[in-house]
Jmol script that loads the backbone (N, CA, C; Angstrom):
load data "model"
ATOM      1  N   UNK A   1     -10.564  -5.141  66.003  1.00  0.00           N
ATOM      2  CA  UNK A   1     -11.570  -4.114  65.832  1.00  0.00           C
ATOM      3  C   UNK A   1     -12.807  -4.538  66.625  1.00  0.00           C
ATOM      4  N   UNK A   2     -13.212  -3.721  67.529  1.00  0.00           N
ATOM      5  CA  UNK A   2     -14.334  -4.024  68.402  1.00  0.00           C
ATOM      6  C   UNK A   2     -15.463  -3.055  68.094  1.00  0.00           C
ATOM      7  N   UNK A   3     -16.528  -3.579  67.510  1.00  0.00           N
ATOM      8  CA  UNK A   3     -17.657  -2.719  67.174  1.00  0.00           C
ATOM      9  C   UNK A   3     -18.849  -3.114  68.035  1.00  0.00           C
ATOM     10  N   UNK A   4     -19.614  -2.134  68.396  1.00  0.00           N
ATOM     11  CA  UNK A   4     -20.831  -2.390  69.146  1.00  0.00           C
ATOM     12  C   UNK A   4     -22.028  -2.176  68.236  1.00  0.00           C
ATOM     13  N   UNK A   5     -22.970  -3.060  68.350  1.00  0.00           N
ATOM     14  CA  UNK A   5     -24.196  -2.939  67.568  1.00  0.00           C
ATOM     15  C   UNK A   5     -25.304  -2.587  68.543  1.00  0.00           C
ATOM     16  N   UNK A   6     -26.028  -1.559  68.245  1.00  0.00           N
ATOM     17  CA  UNK A   6     -27.108  -1.113  69.121  1.00  0.00           C
ATOM     18  C   UNK A   6     -28.419  -1.153  68.358  1.00  0.00           C
ATOM     19  N   UNK A   7     -29.484  -1.316  69.096  1.00  0.00           N
ATOM     20  CA  UNK A   7     -30.828  -1.336  68.524  1.00  0.00           C
ATOM     21  C   UNK A   7     -31.596  -0.178  69.136  1.00  0.00           C
ATOM     22  N   UNK A   8     -32.222   0.584  68.291  1.00  0.00           N
ATOM     23  CA  UNK A   8     -33.017   1.709  68.776  1.00  0.00           C
ATOM     24  C   UNK A   8     -34.477   1.280  68.834  1.00  0.00           C
ATOM     25  N   UNK A   9     -35.084   1.503  69.965  1.00  0.00           N
ATOM     26  CA  UNK A   9     -36.505   1.200  70.115  1.00  0.00           C
ATOM     27  C   UNK A   9     -37.322   2.399  69.654  1.00  0.00           C
ATOM     28  N   UNK A  10     -38.632   2.217  69.578  1.00  0.00           N
ATOM     29  CA  UNK A  10     -39.500   3.287  69.092  1.00  0.00           C
ATOM     30  C   UNK A  10     -39.496   4.501  70.019  1.00  0.00           C
ATOM     31  N   UNK A  11     -39.280   4.292  71.295  1.00  0.00           N
ATOM     32  CA  UNK A  11     -39.306   5.419  72.218  1.00  0.00           C
ATOM     33  C   UNK A  11     -37.967   6.164  72.279  1.00  0.00           C
ATOM     34  N   UNK A  12     -37.022   5.787  71.421  1.00  0.00           N
ATOM     35  CA  UNK A  12     -35.751   6.473  71.359  1.00  0.00           C
ATOM     36  C   UNK A  12     -34.688   5.871  72.251  1.00  0.00           C
ATOM     37  N   UNK A  13     -35.015   4.872  73.017  1.00  0.00           N
ATOM     38  CA  UNK A  13     -34.054   4.233  73.905  1.00  0.00           C
ATOM     39  C   UNK A  13     -33.138   3.332  73.079  1.00  0.00           C
ATOM     40  N   UNK A  14     -31.855   3.395  73.334  1.00  0.00           N
ATOM     41  CA  UNK A  14     -30.874   2.591  72.616  1.00  0.00           C
ATOM     42  C   UNK A  14     -30.362   1.508  73.562  1.00  0.00           C
ATOM     43  N   UNK A  15     -30.398   0.266  73.093  1.00  0.00           N
ATOM     44  CA  UNK A  15     -29.922  -0.842  73.914  1.00  0.00           C
ATOM     45  C   UNK A  15     -28.914  -1.668  73.125  1.00  0.00           C
ATOM     46  N   UNK A  16     -28.128  -2.425  73.829  1.00  0.00           N
ATOM     47  CA  UNK A  16     -27.153  -3.308  73.206  1.00  0.00           C
ATOM     48  C   UNK A  16     -27.892  -4.486  72.564  1.00  0.00           C
ATOM     49  N   UNK A  17     -27.421  -5.005  71.456  1.00  0.00           N
ATOM     50  CA  UNK A  17     -28.103  -6.096  70.759  1.00  0.00           C
ATOM     51  C   UNK A  17     -28.126  -7.362  71.595  1.00  0.00           C
ATOM     52  N   UNK A  18     -27.107  -7.575  72.474  1.00  0.00           N
ATOM     53  CA  UNK A  18     -27.084  -8.762  73.315  1.00  0.00           C
ATOM     54  C   UNK A  18     -28.232  -8.749  74.315  1.00  0.00           C
ATOM     55  N   UNK A  19     -28.578  -7.569  74.820  1.00  0.00           N
ATOM     56  CA  UNK A  19     -29.706  -7.458  75.743  1.00  0.00           C
ATOM     57  C   UNK A  19     -31.013  -7.797  75.042  1.00  0.00           C
ATOM     58  N   UNK A  20     -31.129  -7.378  73.791  1.00  0.00           N
ATOM     59  CA  UNK A  20     -32.335  -7.681  73.017  1.00  0.00           C
ATOM     60  C   UNK A  20     -32.484  -9.183  72.802  1.00  0.00           C
ATOM     61  N   UNK A  21     -31.369  -9.872  72.505  1.00  0.00           N
ATOM     62  CA  UNK A  21     -31.416 -11.320  72.312  1.00  0.00           C
ATOM     63  C   UNK A  21     -31.799 -12.020  73.613  1.00  0.00           C
ATOM     64  N   UNK A  22     -31.303 -11.519  74.730  1.00  0.00           N
ATOM     65  CA  UNK A  22     -31.641 -12.102  76.031  1.00  0.00           C
ATOM     66  C   UNK A  22     -33.136 -11.940  76.323  1.00  0.00           C
ATOM     67  N   UNK A  23     -33.701 -10.785  75.972  1.00  0.00           N
ATOM     68  CA  UNK A  23     -35.139 -10.571  76.168  1.00  0.00           C
ATOM     69  C   UNK A  23     -35.960 -11.535  75.332  1.00  0.00           C
ATOM     70  N   UNK A  24     -35.496 -11.833  74.111  1.00  0.00           N
ATOM     71  CA  UNK A  24     -36.221 -12.770  73.257  1.00  0.00           C
ATOM     72  C   UNK A  24     -36.226 -14.169  73.859  1.00  0.00           C
ATOM     73  N   UNK A  25     -35.103 -14.569  74.443  1.00  0.00           N
ATOM     74  CA  UNK A  25     -35.031 -15.885  75.068  1.00  0.00           C
ATOM     75  C   UNK A  25     -35.973 -15.944  76.262  1.00  0.00           C
ATOM     76  N   UNK A  26     -36.001 -14.900  77.068  1.00  0.00           N
ATOM     77  CA  UNK A  26     -36.902 -14.869  78.219  1.00  0.00           C
ATOM     78  C   UNK A  26     -38.359 -14.932  77.767  1.00  0.00           C
ATOM     79  N   UNK A  27     -38.674 -14.194  76.691  1.00  0.00           N
ATOM     80  CA  UNK A  27     -40.044 -14.208  76.174  1.00  0.00           C
ATOM     81  C   UNK A  27     -40.423 -15.586  75.640  1.00  0.00           C
ATOM     82  N   UNK A  28     -39.504 -16.229  74.909  1.00  0.00           N
ATOM     83  CA  UNK A  28     -39.837 -17.531  74.335  1.00  0.00           C
ATOM     84  C   UNK A  28     -40.003 -18.584  75.423  1.00  0.00           C
ATOM     85  N   UNK A  29     -39.225 -18.492  76.518  1.00  0.00           N
ATOM     86  CA  UNK A  29     -39.404 -19.456  77.605  1.00  0.00           C
ATOM     87  C   UNK A  29     -40.734 -19.224  78.313  1.00  0.00           C
ATOM     88  N   UNK A  30     -41.161 -17.973  78.414  1.00  0.00           N
ATOM     89  CA  UNK A  30     -42.481 -17.694  79.000  1.00  0.00           C
ATOM     90  C   UNK A  30     -43.576 -18.284  78.123  1.00  0.00           C
ATOM     91  N   UNK A  31     -43.432 -18.140  76.814  1.00  0.00           N
ATOM     92  CA  UNK A  31     -44.416 -18.711  75.897  1.00  0.00           C
ATOM     93  C   UNK A  31     -44.448 -20.231  76.005  1.00  0.00           C
ATOM     94  N   UNK A  32     -43.280 -20.838  76.216  1.00  0.00           N
ATOM     95  CA  UNK A  32     -43.220 -22.291  76.366  1.00  0.00           C
ATOM     96  C   UNK A  32     -43.976 -22.732  77.610  1.00  0.00           C
ATOM     97  N   UNK A  33     -43.814 -22.001  78.712  1.00  0.00           N
ATOM     98  CA  UNK A  33     -44.515 -22.363  79.939  1.00  0.00           C
ATOM     99  C   UNK A  33     -46.021 -22.196  79.813  1.00  0.00           C
ATOM    100  N   UNK A  34     -46.469 -21.344  78.925  1.00  0.00           N
ATOM    101  CA  UNK A  34     -47.909 -21.231  78.690  1.00  0.00           C
ATOM    102  C   UNK A  34     -48.455 -22.460  77.968  1.00  0.00           C
ATOM    103  N   UNK A  35     -47.595 -23.117  77.188  1.00  0.00           N
ATOM    104  CA  UNK A  35     -48.021 -24.300  76.446  1.00  0.00           C
ATOM    105  C   UNK A  35     -47.967 -25.574  77.280  1.00  0.00           C
ATOM    106  N   UNK A  36     -47.243 -25.564  78.386  1.00  0.00           N
ATOM    107  CA  UNK A  36     -47.075 -26.784  79.172  1.00  0.00           C
ATOM    108  C   UNK A  36     -48.360 -27.313  79.804  1.00  0.00           C
ATOM    109  N   UNK A  37     -49.218 -26.498  80.420  1.00  0.00           N
ATOM    110  CA  UNK A  37     -50.423 -27.081  81.028  1.00  0.00           C
ATOM    111  C   UNK A  37     -51.316 -27.852  80.053  1.00  0.00           C
ATOM    112  N   UNK A  38     -51.614 -27.337  78.857  1.00  0.00           N
ATOM    113  CA  UNK A  38     -52.422 -28.162  77.937  1.00  0.00           C
ATOM    114  C   UNK A  38     -51.696 -29.436  77.520  1.00  0.00           C
ATOM    115  N   UNK A  39     -50.379 -29.352  77.342  1.00  0.00           N
ATOM    116  CA  UNK A  39     -49.613 -30.543  76.977  1.00  0.00           C
ATOM    117  C   UNK A  39     -49.651 -31.565  78.106  1.00  0.00           C
ATOM    118  N   UNK A  40     -49.526 -31.096  79.336  1.00  0.00           N
ATOM    119  CA  UNK A  40     -49.591 -31.992  80.490  1.00  0.00           C
ATOM    120  C   UNK A  40     -50.962 -32.659  80.577  1.00  0.00           C
ATOM    121  N   UNK A  41     -51.991 -31.931  80.217  1.00  0.00           N
ATOM    122  CA  UNK A  41     -53.335 -32.504  80.221  1.00  0.00           C
ATOM    123  C   UNK A  41     -53.441 -33.646  79.219  1.00  0.00           C
ATOM    124  N   UNK A  42     -52.888 -33.448  78.018  1.00  0.00           N
ATOM    125  CA  UNK A  42     -52.919 -34.507  77.015  1.00  0.00           C
ATOM    126  C   UNK A  42     -52.105 -35.721  77.461  1.00  0.00           C
ATOM    127  N   UNK A  43     -50.994 -35.491  78.129  1.00  0.00           N
ATOM    128  CA  UNK A  43     -50.187 -36.595  78.648  1.00  0.00           C
ATOM    129  C   UNK A  43     -50.973 -37.369  79.699  1.00  0.00           C
ATOM    130  N   UNK A  44     -51.664 -36.652  80.579  1.00  0.00           N
ATOM    131  CA  UNK A  44     -52.483 -37.307  81.603  1.00  0.00           C
ATOM    132  C   UNK A  44     -53.582 -38.137  80.963  1.00  0.00           C
ATOM    133  N   UNK A  45     -54.237 -37.578  79.969  1.00  0.00           N
ATOM    134  CA  UNK A  45     -55.296 -38.316  79.279  1.00  0.00           C
ATOM    135  C   UNK A  45     -54.740 -39.570  78.608  1.00  0.00           C
ATOM    136  N   UNK A  46     -53.567 -39.446  78.001  1.00  0.00           N
ATOM    137  CA  UNK A  46     -52.945 -40.603  77.344  1.00  0.00           C
ATOM    138  C   UNK A  46     -52.624 -41.683  78.374  1.00  0.00           C
ATOM    139  N   UNK A  47     -52.090 -41.285  79.530  1.00  0.00           N
ATOM    140  CA  UNK A  47     -51.755 -42.250  80.575  1.00  0.00           C
ATOM    141  C   UNK A  47     -53.002 -42.961  81.084  1.00  0.00           C
ATOM    142  N   UNK A  48     -54.090 -42.223  81.253  1.00  0.00           N
ATOM    143  CA  UNK A  48     -55.345 -42.848  81.705  1.00  0.00           C
ATOM    144  C   UNK A  48     -55.864 -43.840  80.678  1.00  0.00           C
ATOM    145  N   UNK A  49     -55.842 -43.444  79.408  1.00  0.00           N
ATOM    146  CA  UNK A  49     -56.334 -44.329  78.346  1.00  0.00           C
ATOM    147  C   UNK A  49     -55.468 -45.580  78.267  1.00  0.00           C
ATOM    148  N   UNK A  50     -54.162 -45.417  78.395  1.00  0.00           N
ATOM    149  CA  UNK A  50     -53.242 -46.548  78.340  1.00  0.00           C
ATOM    150  C   UNK A  50     -53.455 -47.481  79.539  1.00  0.00           C
ATOM    151  N   UNK A  51     -53.638 -46.908  80.723  1.00  0.00           N
ATOM    152  CA  UNK A  51     -53.895 -47.700  81.927  1.00  0.00           C
ATOM    153  C   UNK A  51     -55.167 -48.525  81.771  1.00  0.00           C
ATOM    154  N   UNK A  52     -56.211 -47.893  81.249  1.00  0.00           N
ATOM    155  CA  UNK A  52     -57.483 -48.603  81.095  1.00  0.00           C
ATOM    156  C   UNK A  52     -57.407 -49.676  80.020  1.00  0.00           C
ATOM    157  N   UNK A  53     -56.614 -49.443  78.978  1.00  0.00           N
ATOM    158  CA  UNK A  53     -56.435 -50.468  77.952  1.00  0.00           C
ATOM    159  C   UNK A  53     -55.685 -51.676  78.522  1.00  0.00           C
ATOM    160  N   UNK A  54     -54.654 -51.418  79.324  1.00  0.00           N
ATOM    161  CA  UNK A  54     -53.924 -52.516  79.948  1.00  0.00           C
ATOM    162  C   UNK A  54     -54.804 -53.253  80.964  1.00  0.00           C
ATOM    163  N   UNK A  55     -55.615 -52.507  81.685  1.00  0.00           N
ATOM    164  CA  UNK A  55     -56.528 -53.127  82.642  1.00  0.00           C
ATOM    165  C   UNK A  55     -57.538 -54.013  81.922  1.00  0.00           C
ATOM    166  N   UNK A  56     -58.031 -53.580  80.786  1.00  0.00           N
ATOM    167  CA  UNK A  56     -58.965 -54.392  79.998  1.00  0.00           C
ATOM    168  C   UNK A  56     -58.292 -55.673  79.523  1.00  0.00           C
ATOM    169  N   UNK A  57     -57.047 -55.577  79.077  1.00  0.00           N
ATOM    170  CA  UNK A  57     -56.319 -56.778  78.652  1.00  0.00           C
ATOM    171  C   UNK A  57     -56.129 -57.733  79.826  1.00  0.00           C
ATOM    172  N   UNK A  58     -55.799 -57.183  81.000  1.00  0.00           N
ATOM    173  CA  UNK A  58     -55.661 -58.029  82.184  1.00  0.00           C
ATOM    174  C   UNK A  58     -56.996 -58.650  82.567  1.00  0.00           C
ATOM    175  N   UNK A  59     -58.060 -57.897  82.411  1.00  0.00           N
ATOM    176  CA  UNK A  59     -59.396 -58.394  82.747  1.00  0.00           C
ATOM    177  C   UNK A  59     -59.788 -59.551  81.840  1.00  0.00           C
ATOM    178  N   UNK A  60     -59.383 -59.485  80.589  1.00  0.00           N
ATOM    179  CA  UNK A  60     -59.736 -60.549  79.643  1.00  0.00           C
ATOM    180  C   UNK A  60     -58.856 -61.793  79.798  1.00  0.00           C
ATOM    181  N   UNK A  61     -57.564 -61.579  80.068  1.00  0.00           N
ATOM    182  CA  UNK A  61     -56.626 -62.699  80.011  1.00  0.00           C
ATOM    183  C   UNK A  61     -56.043 -63.119  81.355  1.00  0.00           C
ATOM    184  N   UNK A  62     -56.006 -62.223  82.336  1.00  0.00           N
ATOM    185  CA  UNK A  62     -55.343 -62.539  83.608  1.00  0.00           C
ATOM    186  C   UNK A  62     -56.215 -62.128  84.798  1.00  0.00           C
ATOM    187  N   UNK A  63     -57.373 -62.701  84.923  1.00  0.00           N
ATOM    188  CA  UNK A  63     -58.257 -62.326  86.024  1.00  0.00           C
ATOM    189  C   UNK A  63     -57.671 -62.698  87.377  1.00  0.00           C
ATOM    190  N   UNK A  64     -56.898 -63.788  87.417  1.00  0.00           N
ATOM    191  CA  UNK A  64     -56.275 -64.171  88.693  1.00  0.00           C
ATOM    192  C   UNK A  64     -55.202 -63.161  89.103  1.00  0.00           C
ATOM    193  N   UNK A  65     -54.581 -62.503  88.145  1.00  0.00           N
ATOM    194  CA  UNK A  65     -53.595 -61.457  88.453  1.00  0.00           C
ATOM    195  C   UNK A  65     -54.275 -60.280  89.150  1.00  0.00           C
ATOM    196  N   UNK A  66     -55.458 -59.904  88.684  1.00  0.00           N
ATOM    197  CA  UNK A  66     -56.183 -58.806  89.317  1.00  0.00           C
ATOM    198  C   UNK A  66     -56.556 -59.159  90.758  1.00  0.00           C
ATOM    199  N   UNK A  67     -56.935 -60.421  90.997  1.00  0.00           N
ATOM    200  CA  UNK A  67     -57.242 -60.843  92.368  1.00  0.00           C
ATOM    201  C   UNK A  67     -56.003 -60.741  93.253  1.00  0.00           C
ATOM    202  N   UNK A  68     -54.847 -61.067  92.691  1.00  0.00           N
ATOM    203  CA  UNK A  68     -53.609 -61.015  93.463  1.00  0.00           C
ATOM    204  C   UNK A  68     -53.263 -59.594  93.909  1.00  0.00           C
ATOM    205  N   UNK A  69     -53.574 -58.621  93.105  1.00  0.00           N
ATOM    206  CA  UNK A  69     -53.244 -57.246  93.483  1.00  0.00           C
ATOM    207  C   UNK A  69     -54.392 -56.545  94.198  1.00  0.00           C
ATOM    208  N   UNK A  70     -55.476 -57.270  94.458  1.00  0.00           N
ATOM    209  CA  UNK A  70     -56.559 -56.734  95.271  1.00  0.00           C
ATOM    210  C   UNK A  70     -57.622 -55.968  94.525  1.00  0.00           C
ATOM    211  N   UNK A  71     -57.836 -56.296  93.257  1.00  0.00           N
ATOM    212  CA  UNK A  71     -58.864 -55.623  92.458  1.00  0.00           C
ATOM    213  C   UNK A  71     -59.891 -56.667  92.051  1.00  0.00           C
ATOM    214  N   UNK A  72     -61.143 -56.421  92.406  1.00  0.00           N
ATOM    215  CA  UNK A  72     -62.173 -57.385  92.016  1.00  0.00           C
ATOM    216  C   UNK A  72     -62.606 -57.109  90.567  1.00  0.00           C
ATOM    217  N   UNK A  73     -63.278 -58.079  89.987  1.00  0.00           N
ATOM    218  CA  UNK A  73     -63.655 -57.996  88.586  1.00  0.00           C
ATOM    219  C   UNK A  73     -64.637 -56.844  88.335  1.00  0.00           C
ATOM    220  N   UNK A  74     -65.543 -56.616  89.271  1.00  0.00           N
ATOM    221  CA  UNK A  74     -66.516 -55.534  89.119  1.00  0.00           C
ATOM    222  C   UNK A  74     -65.821 -54.166  89.096  1.00  0.00           C
ATOM    223  N   UNK A  75     -64.863 -53.962  89.988  1.00  0.00           N
ATOM    224  CA  UNK A  75     -64.126 -52.690  90.022  1.00  0.00           C
ATOM    225  C   UNK A  75     -63.360 -52.463  88.728  1.00  0.00           C
ATOM    226  N   UNK A  76     -62.718 -53.503  88.246  1.00  0.00           N
ATOM    227  CA  UNK A  76     -61.950 -53.384  87.003  1.00  0.00           C
ATOM    228  C   UNK A  76     -62.862 -53.092  85.824  1.00  0.00           C
ATOM    229  N   UNK A  77     -64.006 -53.745  85.773  1.00  0.00           N
ATOM    230  CA  UNK A  77     -64.950 -53.522  84.673  1.00  0.00           C
ATOM    231  C   UNK A  77     -65.482 -52.092  84.692  1.00  0.00           C
ATOM    232  N   UNK A  78     -65.812 -51.583  85.883  1.00  0.00           N
ATOM    233  CA  UNK A  78     -66.328 -50.212  85.952  1.00  0.00           C
ATOM    234  C   UNK A  78     -65.238 -49.186  85.617  1.00  0.00           C
ATOM    235  N   UNK A  79     -63.993 -49.481  85.944  1.00  0.00           N
ATOM    236  CA  UNK A  79     -62.899 -48.560  85.612  1.00  0.00           C
ATOM    237  C   UNK A  79     -62.623 -48.558  84.111  1.00  0.00           C
ATOM    238  N   UNK A  80     -62.684 -49.702  83.484  1.00  0.00           N
ATOM    239  CA  UNK A  80     -62.438 -49.812  82.040  1.00  0.00           C
ATOM    240  C   UNK A  80     -63.506 -49.064  81.252  1.00  0.00           C
ATOM    241  N   UNK A  81     -64.732 -49.016  81.767  1.00  0.00           N
ATOM    242  CA  UNK A  81     -65.841 -48.384  81.057  1.00  0.00           C
ATOM    243  C   UNK A  81     -65.794 -46.851  81.109  1.00  0.00           C
ATOM    244  N   UNK A  82     -64.931 -46.276  81.935  1.00  0.00           N
ATOM    245  CA  UNK A  82     -64.846 -44.817  82.079  1.00  0.00           C
ATOM    246  C   UNK A  82     -64.133 -44.201  80.880  1.00  0.00           C
ATOM    247  N   UNK A  83     -64.409 -42.918  80.613  1.00  0.00           N
ATOM    248  CA  UNK A  83     -63.750 -42.192  79.531  1.00  0.00           C
ATOM    249  C   UNK A  83     -62.356 -41.739  79.951  1.00  0.00           C
ATOM    250  N   UNK A  84     -61.508 -41.437  78.975  1.00  0.00           N
ATOM    251  CA  UNK A  84     -60.123 -41.084  79.282  1.00  0.00           C
ATOM    252  C   UNK A  84     -59.993 -39.777  80.050  1.00  0.00           C
ATOM    253  N   UNK A  85     -60.972 -38.887  79.954  1.00  0.00           N
ATOM    254  CA  UNK A  85     -60.859 -37.609  80.658  1.00  0.00           C
ATOM    255  C   UNK A  85     -61.329 -37.715  82.115  1.00  0.00           C
ATOM    256  N   UNK A  86     -61.947 -38.817  82.470  1.00  0.00           N
ATOM    257  CA  UNK A  86     -62.393 -39.006  83.854  1.00  0.00           C
ATOM    258  C   UNK A  86     -61.238 -39.539  84.695  1.00  0.00           C
ATOM    259  N   UNK A  87     -61.113 -39.050  85.926  1.00  0.00           N
ATOM    260  CA  UNK A  87     -59.991 -39.509  86.758  1.00  0.00           C
ATOM    261  C   UNK A  87     -60.129 -40.980  87.136  1.00  0.00           C
ATOM    262  N   UNK A  88     -58.996 -41.582  87.449  1.00  0.00           N
ATOM    263  CA  UNK A  88     -58.967 -42.988  87.845  1.00  0.00           C
ATOM    264  C   UNK A  88     -59.514 -43.104  89.261  1.00  0.00           C
ATOM    265  N   UNK A  89     -60.512 -43.943  89.438  1.00  0.00           N
ATOM    266  CA  UNK A  89     -61.127 -44.142  90.748  1.00  0.00           C
ATOM    267  C   UNK A  89     -60.796 -45.500  91.349  1.00  0.00           C
ATOM    268  N   UNK A  90     -60.047 -46.287  90.624  1.00  0.00           N
ATOM    269  CA  UNK A  90     -59.734 -47.639  91.061  1.00  0.00           C
ATOM    270  C   UNK A  90     -58.765 -47.592  92.239  1.00  0.00           C
ATOM    271  N   UNK A  91     -59.167 -48.184  93.333  1.00  0.00           N
ATOM    272  CA  UNK A  91     -58.336 -48.261  94.529  1.00  0.00           C
ATOM    273  C   UNK A  91     -58.301 -49.718  94.989  1.00  0.00           C
ATOM    274  N   UNK A  92     -57.304 -50.041  95.730  1.00  0.00           N
ATOM    275  CA  UNK A  92     -57.226 -51.401  96.263  1.00  0.00           C
ATOM    276  C   UNK A  92     -58.376 -51.603  97.240  1.00  0.00           C
ATOM    277  N   UNK A  93     -59.135 -52.651  97.050  1.00  0.00           N
ATOM    278  CA  UNK A  93     -60.294 -52.887  97.907  1.00  0.00           C
ATOM    279  C   UNK A  93     -59.849 -53.408  99.273  1.00  0.00           C
ATOM    280  N   UNK A  94     -60.595 -53.062 100.298  1.00  0.00           N
ATOM    281  CA  UNK A  94     -60.269 -53.499 101.649  1.00  0.00           C
ATOM    282  C   UNK A  94     -60.674 -54.944 101.888  1.00  0.00           C
ATOM    283  N   UNK A  95     -61.585 -55.458 101.074  1.00  0.00           N
ATOM    284  CA  UNK A  95     -62.036 -56.840 101.253  1.00  0.00           C
ATOM    285  C   UNK A  95     -60.936 -57.821 100.870  1.00  0.00           C
ATOM    286  N   UNK A  96     -60.019 -57.408  99.991  1.00  0.00           N
ATOM    287  CA  UNK A  96     -58.909 -58.257  99.573  1.00  0.00           C
ATOM    288  C   UNK A  96     -57.602 -57.618 100.031  1.00  0.00           C
ATOM    289  N   UNK A  97     -57.185 -57.830 101.261  1.00  0.00           N
ATOM    290  CA  UNK A  97     -55.933 -57.207 101.720  1.00  0.00           C
ATOM    291  C   UNK A  97     -54.744 -57.807 100.975  1.00  0.00           C
ATOM    292  N   UNK A  98     -53.661 -57.041 100.856  1.00  0.00           N
ATOM    293  CA  UNK A  98     -52.479 -57.570 100.154  1.00  0.00           C
ATOM    294  C   UNK A  98     -51.878 -58.755 100.893  1.00  0.00           C
ATOM    295  N   UNK A  99     -51.295 -59.643 100.119  1.00  0.00           N
ATOM    296  CA  UNK A  99     -50.686 -60.817 100.703  1.00  0.00           C
ATOM    297  C   UNK A  99     -49.373 -60.448 101.386  1.00  0.00           C
ATOM    298  N   UNK A 100     -49.028 -61.124 102.505  1.00  0.00           N
ATOM    299  CA  UNK A 100     -47.767 -60.789 103.195  1.00  0.00           C
ATOM    300  C   UNK A 100     -46.552 -61.224 102.437  1.00  0.00           C
TER     301      UNK A 100
END
end "model"
wireframe off; spacefill off
backbone 0.3
color backbone group
């Protein structure tokens, strides 16, 4: 026995129930994509905060490690003092070229 289930819309148009379910999936995926940019922002902020926390630990315990990768103590200190929403400005300094 093969029965079809139809849904009537307010304007009198009749559609198959499978089409209605497909529209709901499309709508929910659109809603999900609207939520992604704020979520990505929080992920970026978390990564910055985590990077600065690790940099602070390196600054306290492994200052020679920072010299090896070309970051002076002043640059590391100024980067650690920044807020999590501020972009990372720490770059490898030209005064300390990488070792061959």
